[in-house]
C-alpha positions in Angstrom: -14.9 -11.3 6.3 -16.7 -8.2 4.2 -18.6 -5.5 6.4 -22.4 -5.6 6.8 -22.5 -1.8 5.8 -24.0 -0.7 9.0 -21.8 2.6 9.7 -19.8 3.4 11.2 -17.5 0.2 11.6 -16.8 -0.6 15.5 -12.8 -0.7 15.4 -10.9 -1.6 18.4 -7.1 -0.7 19.0 -5.1 -1.7 21.9 -2.6 1.0 22.3 -2.6 5.1 21.0 -0.4 4.5 18.5 -2.3 2.0 16.5 -5.8 4.0 17.3 -4.6 7.1 15.7 -3.4 5.3 12.9 -7.0 3.9 12.6 -8.4 7.6 12.9 -6.6 9.0 10.4 -7.3 6.3 7.6 -10.5 5.4 8.6 -12.0 9.2 8.9 -16.0 9.4 9.4 -16.6 5.7 8.2 -15.0 4.2 11.4 -15.6 4.7 15.2 -12.2 3.8 17.0 -12.0 2.4 20.5 -9.0 2.3 22.2 -8.4 0.3 25.1 -5.6 1.0 27.0 -5.0 5.0 27.7 -2.2 7.5 28.8 0.3 6.3 31.0 -1.0 2.6 30.5 1.9 0.0 30.3 1.2 -2.3 27.8 3.7 -4.8 28.4 1.7 -5.5 31.9 -1.6 -4.7 30.5 -4.1 -7.6 31.4 -7.9 -7.2 29.6 -10.9 -6.6 32.0 -13.9 -8.3 31.5 -15.3 -5.1 30.6 -12.5 -4.9 27.7 -13.7 -8.4 26.4 -17.1 -7.2 25.8 -15.7 -4.3 24.1 -13.7 -6.2 21.8 -16.8 -8.7 21.1 -18.9 -5.8 20.2 -15.9 -4.8 17.6 -16.1 -5.4 13.6 -12.6 -5.1 13.3 -9.6 -5.2 15.7 -5.8 -3.7 15.2 -2.8 -4.2 17.5 0.4 -3.6 17.6 1.8 -6.8 17.8 6.1 -8.3 18.1 4.5 -9.1 21.7 3.9 -5.5 23.0 0.5 -6.4 24.1 1.8 -9.8 25.9 -0.8 -10.5 28.2 -3.6 -9.9 25.7 -1.9 -12.3 23.4 -4.6 -15.3 24.4 -7.6 -13.0 24.0 -6.5 -11.6 20.7 -5.9 -15.2 19.0 -9.5 -15.8 20.5 -11.2 -12.9 19.1 -9.4 -13.6 15.8 -11.9 -17.1 15.5 -14.6 -14.7 15.0 -13.7 -11.2 13.3 -10.5 -9.9 11.3 -7.8 -8.9 14.0 -4.8 -7.5 12.2 -1.3 -6.7 14.3 -0.2 -3.6 12.5 3.6 -4.6 12.1 3.3 -7.7 10.2 4.4 -6.4 6.9 7.5 -5.4 8.0 10.7 -6.9 7.3 13.9 -7.9 9.0 15.4 -4.6 7.8 13.4 -2.5 9.8 12.8 -4.4 12.6 15.6 -4.8 15.7 16.6 -8.0 17.3 18.5 -7.1 20.4 20.7 -10.1 22.3 18.3 -9.2 25.4 15.4 -11.0 23.7 16.6 -14.0 22.6 14.8 -14.6 19.3 12.3 -12.0 19.7 11.9 -8.4 17.9 12.3 -5.0 19.8 8.1 -4.1 19.8 8.9 -0.6 20.3 8.7 0.2 16.5 6.7 3.7 16.2 10.1 4.9 17.8 11.3 5.2 14.1 8.7 7.3 12.4 9.5 6.3 9.0 9.5 2.4 10.1 6.1 3.3 11.5 4.7 5.1 8.4 5.3 1.7 6.8 2.3 0.2 9.8 -0.2 2.8 7.9 0.2 0.4 4.9 -1.2 -2.5 6.8 -4.0 -0.6 8.6 -4.8 0.6 5.0 -5.3 -2.9 3.5 -7.3 -4.1 6.0 -9.9 -1.1 5.9 -10.0 -1.7 2.0 -10.4 -5.5 2.1 -13.1 -5.1 4.9 -14.9 -1.9 3.5 -14.6 -1.9 -0.7 -16.7 0.6 -1.1 -14.7 3.4 1.1 -11.5 2.1 -0.6 -10.5 4.9 -2.4 -11.6 7.6 0.7 -9.0 5.1 2.9 -5.9 5.3 0.7 -6.2 9.2 0.0 -6.6 9.7 3.8 -3.5 6.8 4.0 -1.7 9.0 1.9 -2.6 12.4 3.5 -1.2 10.9 7.0 1.8 9.5 5.3 3.1 12.8 4.3 2.2 14.3 7.9 4.4 11.5 9.1 7.3 11.9 6.3 7.8 15.6 7.7 7.6 14.6 11.5 10.7 12.2 10.5 12.5 15.2 8.8 12.5 17.4 11.7 13.4 14.6 13.9 16.2 14.0 11.4 17.0 18.1 11.5 16.7 18.5 15.0 18.8 15.5 16.4 21.6 16.0 14.3 22.0 19.6 16.1 22.9 17.4 19.3 26.7 17.6 19.8 28.6 14.4 18.9 30.1 14.0 22.6 26.3 14.3 23.9 24.6 11.5 21.6 23.5 9.5 24.3 20.0 8.8 25.6 19.2 7.2 28.9 16.1 5.9 29.6 13.7 3.9 32.5 13.2 1.0 30.0 14.8 0.1 26.4 12.2 1.3 24.6 14.2 3.8 22.4 16.3 1.5 20.2 14.5 2.6 17.3 14.6 6.2 18.0 18.2 5.9 18.2 18.8 4.0 15.1 16.6 6.7 12.9 17.9 9.6 14.9 21.5 8.6 15.6 21.9 8.2 19.2 23.4 5.7 21.5 20.6 4.3 23.5 20.1 2.4 26.7 17.6 1.7 29.3 18.0 0.5 32.6 15.2 -2.2 32.5 14.9 -4.7 29.7 12.6 -4.1 26.9 9.8 -5.2 28.8 8.9 -3.3 31.8 8.5 -7.2 33.5 12.3 -7.4 33.8 14.1 -5.8 37.3 16.7 -3.7 36.6 19.3 -5.5 38.6 22.1 -3.5 40.4 25.0 -4.5 37.9 22.9 -2.9 35.2 22.6 0.3 37.3 26.8 0.6 38.1 27.2 -0.3 34.5 24.7 2.8 33.4 26.0 5.2 36.4 29.9 4.5 34.9 28.6 5.3 31.2 27.5 8.5 33.3 30.5 9.8 34.8 32.9 8.5 31.6 31.1 10.5 29.1 29.9 13.4 31.4 26.4 12.5 30.6 24.4 15.5 31.7 20.5 14.5 31.2 19.2 11.4 31.5 15.1 11.1 31.0 11.7 9.3 32.6 9.0 7.5 31.1 5.2 8.4 31.4 4.1 4.3 31.7 6.9 3.6 33.7 7.6 4.1 37.6 10.8 6.8 38.0 12.9 4.9 40.9 15.7 3.2 38.4 16.5 6.8 36.8 16.5 8.5 40.6 18.9 5.2 41.4 21.2 6.4 38.2 21.2 10.3 39.2 22.3 9.5 43.1 24.8 6.4 42.0 26.6 9.7 40.0 25.9 12.2 42.5 28.1 10.1 44.8 30.6 9.9 42.6 30.7 13.7 42.3 29.0 13.8 38.5 25.8 15.9 38.7 22.9 14.7 35.8 19.4 16.1 35.5 16.3 14.6 34.4 16.2 16.1 31.0 12.2 15.6 30.4 9.6 13.0 30.5 9.6 11.1 27.3 6.2 8.9 26.2 7.3 5.7 25.4 4.5 3.5 25.5 1.7 5.3 25.6 0.8 8.2 24.2 0.2 12.1 26.1 -3.7 12.6 27.6 -6.7 12.2 25.4 -7.6 15.5 23.6 -4.2 17.2 23.8 -1.4 17.7 21.1 0.8 15.0 22.8 -2.0 12.3 23.0 -1.5 12.4 19.1 1.2 9.8 17.6 2.8 13.3 15.8 2.3 15.0 19.1 4.3 12.3 21.2 7.2 11.9 18.8 7.5 15.7 18.3 7.5 16.1 21.9 10.4 13.2 22.5 12.2 14.7 19.7 12.3 18.0 21.0 12.8 17.1 24.6 15.7 15.1 23.9 17.1 17.6 21.4 17.0 20.4 24.1 18.1 18.2 26.8 21.1 17.0 25.2 22.5 20.4 24.0 20.9 20.7 20.7 18.6 23.1 19.0 14.8 22.7 18.4 11.7 25.2 18.5 10.3 25.6 21.8 7.2 24.5 21.2 8.3 21.7 18.6 7.5 21.0 15.0 4.6 23.3 14.4 4.3 24.7 17.7 1.7 23.0 19.6 3.4 21.4 22.4 1.5 22.3 25.4 4.4 21.0 27.6 7.8 22.0 28.0 9.9 19.1 28.8 12.6 20.6 31.0 10.3 21.7 33.5 8.4 18.5 33.6 9.4 15.7 35.9 12.2 17.5 37.5 
């Protein structure tokens, strides 16, 4: 399908990370509406009647894919019968994707945690917009190039910052398994209390095994997430304390949702800048206090403690 020429193009995105790519590439030709806001867990999100109405009015729809928006799958399939609907991760190859044992045959959907991998999703969005609206293809390509360059700088910042974390402290323990790509990209051993989807309950065995890791490796900090309740992390802290090892909350990380709309952390770059900076500080590395470009508004060490 081609666009009818009645600008701006109405693009609907599921999560903020996807909406941000569409905003950057689409520019003034595209008006982006995002269904899930700050602090919303996409694994559990069920589309409301209003969401379905919003999707019906869309010219084009973008979602993350790889079963991230598990409860929206049926709705997205229905929409695809009448309009272009694109998963931004559709072109990623097997070498880029992680397939954890716990997911038995499914890929881990949290690709945006590795900036170099997420940058490849810019290509899918750009191609979709160029095909849908050929008269503005050149503008989309130019803006995509500019965004890719910003992402390249962010990835370099991630590599440089996390490289300063001491070898003995390179363990990242979070509320759920959203950080596997982050760990692979930036050389950290990642463990989540819950499985990949927030729907799986953290069993007592898992908590006990992680407490053992905290104590034996003398891990100093664990992390909560903005879109996941913190009770599992509190259980770890209490478990370690009962064995004489003090662990602190190193900060609140953004996992499945960006920060509040209108803030720097409410952008994909701000979200990852925050995560990289907070993790680096909490695990004993060095990074600028206000992040890559001095824009971080929340000092992670204070938040959530």
